[in-house]
N, C-alpha and C positions, 0 to 999 in steps of 0.2 A: 667883903674881903679886906683883910688889911694888907698893908703894903708889901709888896714881893711875897706874898703867901705862897708856899708849895704845898701840893696835892699829890698824894699817890692813888692812882687808878688804874686797876688790872695791873699792878706791878711795875708802871710807867711813872716817873717823876714828872711832873707837868708845874711850871711856876705861874703864876698870876700874870707876870710879863709877859711871859711865851702867849698865854690867852688872849690877852688884850691885843698884842701884834695880830693875832689872827683875825680878831674882830675887827681890825682897822680897816683891813682889805675888803671886808664884805659890804655890800650895799644897804643903805640905810632903811631902803624901800622893805627890804625882806630877804631872807635867805633861806635855804634846805640844809638839811643835816648833811646831805654829799658836800653841799658847797663849804659847810665848816670843816668838813674832814678833808677837804683839798686844802684848805688854808693852813690846817694843821700840818700837812705834809709839807707844804711850803715853808713852815717854819722849821723843818727839819725834825719832827715827830711822825716817825715811819708806823706808829701804830694808828694813825690817822685813817689808814685803810680798813682798819678794823669797825665794822658798823656799830659794834656793843662798845667799844671803847669810846667812840665818837658821842654814842649816847648817854653815857655816864659823865663824860666831860661837860655835855651841856646841860644836864641834869644839875650838874655842880654848879655851873654859872646862872641857871635860874634860880636854884636856892639863895645864890649871893645876889639875885637882884638885878642881874646885868642883863638877861634876856628873856623873853616870855614869847609864847607861841600865839600865834593869832589863828583861831579855829575858822573864822570867817575867810580869810585869804590862804589858809592852810600854808602857813609860812612863819618862820621865827623872825623876831626883830629885836632890836636894843631896846630896852626901857629908857626912861629919861635918866635914870640914875646910871644905865651903861653909856649913856652917850656923854654924861658928865666924866665919865671915867678915861674915855676916849682922848688921846693927845690931838691938838688941833682941833677938836670938835667939842669945845667947853660949852658951847650955846646949847641948851636943850632945845629941841623942836616943839616939846610938848609944852605948855603952862605948867608952871610950878607954884604953888600957893606958898608965898614966904612965910606965912604966919604958923605955918605946920612945921618949917623948918627943912631938913633934909629928907628926900623922899623915902618912904619905906620901901624895905625890900617886898616884892610880890609874895604871897602865901605859897608854901611849898605844896605842890601838887604832884601826882604822879601821873605821867599820861598812859602808862600800861592798864590796859584792861584787864578786869578779873580773867578773862579767857587766856588772854597772852601769859600773866601770871602762871595760870594752870599748865599751859601747854609748855611753858619753860620749865616746871617743876616735873612735869611729866617726862620731858626730854632728858632732863638730868637724871631722873631714876632710871630710866632705861639704859642710858649711858653708863651709869655706875653698876647696873646689872650686867651689862655686856663686858665691861671691863673686869669685874670681879670673876665672872664666870671663864672668861680668858686665863687670867692668872691662876685660878684655881685649877684648871684645866693642865696648864704647864708645871704648876708645882706638884701635881699628882703624878704626872707622868716621871718628872725627874726624881720624885721621892721614890718611886717604884724601881729606877735603875738604880739608885744609891742603896735600897733595901735588898736587892739582889745582889750588888756588887760586894757589900761587906757580910756577906752569910758567914765568913768564917770566925769572925768576933764581933760579938754584940757590942763592945765599946766603941770600936770602928764604925759599925752598922750606923749606930745612933749618932755619931759624930757627924758623918759623911752625909745622912739624911738632912739633919740641921743645917749644915753648911750650905747644899743645894737650895733647899728650902728659903734661908737668906738671901741667897744669891738670885732668887727667882723674884724675890719681892723687892730687892735694891734697884735692880736693872730698870723697871718701869720708873721709879722714882727719880733715877738719875736722869733720863731722857726728860721727865717732865721738869726738872729742875733746869736742864739745858735750855728748854725752850723760854723758861722764865728768866733766865739770865741772859737770853738773847735779846728777849725783849726789853731788857734793862741796859742794852749796849754793852754788856760784861761778855765780851765775845771769848775771852779767852777762857774764863771760867766754864761757857757754855761749850764750848770745843772739847775742853777737859772731860765734862761731864758725859758728853756723848762718846769720846773715845774709849772712857772707862767702860762704859754699859756696853758698847759694841765689841770690847775687847773680851768682855766675860761671856757674850753670846756663844762662842764655838762649844762651851762646855755643855751648856743647855741643849743646844742643836744637837750634839753627838749623843748625849742621853737620850733624847726624845727619840732620835733617829734609831737608836738600839731597841728601845722597847717596842715601837712600831714596827721595825723591821722582823722582831722576834714574833710577833702577833701573824703576820703575813707569810713567814717562813712556816709557822704552825699552818695555817690554813693549806699551804702548799702540799705539807706533808700528809696532811689529812685527804687532800686529794689523791695522792700517791698511794696512801694506802686504800682509798675507797677502791681505786683501780684494782690495786691487788686483791682485796677481798672480794671484788667481783668476779674476777677470774677464778680465784679460789671456790667461791660458791658455786659458779657454772660447773667447775671440775666435779664437785661435790655432788651435785644434783645429778649429774649424769652418771657418776659411780653409784648414787643411791637407788637410781632407775635401775641400773643393769643388777645391784645386788636384789632388788624386789624381784627381779624376773628370775634370778637365781633361786630364790626363796620360794616362788611359785612353782618352778620346775621340780624341785626337790619334795616339796609338799605334795604334787601331783602323782610323782613317781610312788612317793611312799604309801598314798592311798591305793594306787594301782596295785602294787605290792600286795596290800594288806586285802585288797577286793578278790584277789585270786587264791585267797586262802594260805599265802605265805608269809604270816606276820612271825617270822623268825629272824636269823642274823642278819639277813638281808633288809629287812623292815628297820629293823634297830639302828642299823649304820646309816639309812636315809632318815630315820627320825633324828639322830645326832647330828648329820648334815644340815637339816631344817633348822635345829636350834641353833648351829652355829651361824648359818646364813642371816637369821632373823638378827641374833645379837650384832652380828657385823653391820646390818641395815639399820638397827636402832643406833649404833655407835656413829654412823655417818650423819644421820638425821641429828642426833644431839650437837655434832660440830656444826651444822648449817643451821640451827637454831640459836647457838651462840654466835656465829660471826654475824647474822642479822640483828641481833640485839645489840652488839658492839656498833655496827654500822649506824643505826637508828639513834644511839646515844650520842654521837658526835655533832658538832655545832655546824649544822647544814648552810646557816647565813655566812659565817664565816669563810666557808668553803666555796660558796657561790660567790662572795666578793673577790677572792683570789681570782677564780675563774673570769670575771669580768673584767678584772684589771688584766689580766695576761690576754684576754681577746683585744683589750684597749691598746696593748704593746707597753704597758706600764709595768708589767712584772714578767718574770721568766727571763731566761737567756743571760745576757749581760746587764740587764735592766733590773736586779733585785732590790737594789738601793734607790733607785730613782724616784719612786712613790713615797716611800717612808722619809726620805730627805726632804722631799718637796712639802709633805705635810707638816713636818718638824719646822721648817723655814718659814712656812706661812704662820703657824701658830707662835713662833718667836716673835717675828715682825709685828704680829697683831697685838701680842702683849706687852711689847715694848713702847710701841707708838700709840697704840690705841687710846691708854687712859690720858695721855697728854692732849690728844688731838680731840676726842670726844667730850673731855670735861675742861676744854681749855677756857670757857666763859666764866668757871668758877676758881680759874687759878688768879 
């Protein structure tokens, strides 16, 4: 490393002078990664508490030839070149071949195994998939709200949908930028990013709550309609049974009249009553079939979910908005802070 070299590691600016000062306090016999992290914290680098940050700084120093890892002792130690760079420790403890000039930097090697790299890639892929799914779900809910709200004018509808989608994409990026700015000690800009993201969140929470609430209200209406239909069906079945009994009575009277040889005016009246009673019974049966078909065509899953939530005390009475608001807040917080926290190692 050249004199006073500056390095950017995970968004944090670390100078060579600061790295050298951190190495000064470490024992020459060997030190661990946590020891080096504590030394960085002592020098005012708050990111020294991040294990991945410390690992990258040590890799940087290793590539510069200042430190190396002793596989036998399972610890890090200063190289001969590293001891030369330390103030007040200019005499190398290891013999140096003067004919070769300045000691050469150790070859760069990666201490991560292929399994570690594969696990890191898999973790990043799953994290990215989860973040993408969260943001997509939030965008879909809010876009549905905007689409329904702008039904009267297509131009207003499209503008509202695009605007809410842009807000849903912007808020997670503002939160991620806030974390990066905080790591760089730019606290005012970090606070501004968080404030803007959280100020825009109520719009998303309200729209998501409205869409979710409408779904639960639909399920409640389906349950209410099902109760009314069940009562109507029971009444119609009783009426149908009574009408069938009337048909049977008129048919028996008609047959008795004809069997006595009286197939005259009275028999004709009984025959007409039989036809009318049969038609009335068929009409009632058609209504029963129609109501049964409508009941079977409804969403049973949504209705059962509403019933379950009502049993848990999350819906019904004065709590119609409790569950939709809780789900909307959960989705909003996950979509806002999930990408920044899950993908922090890539920022």
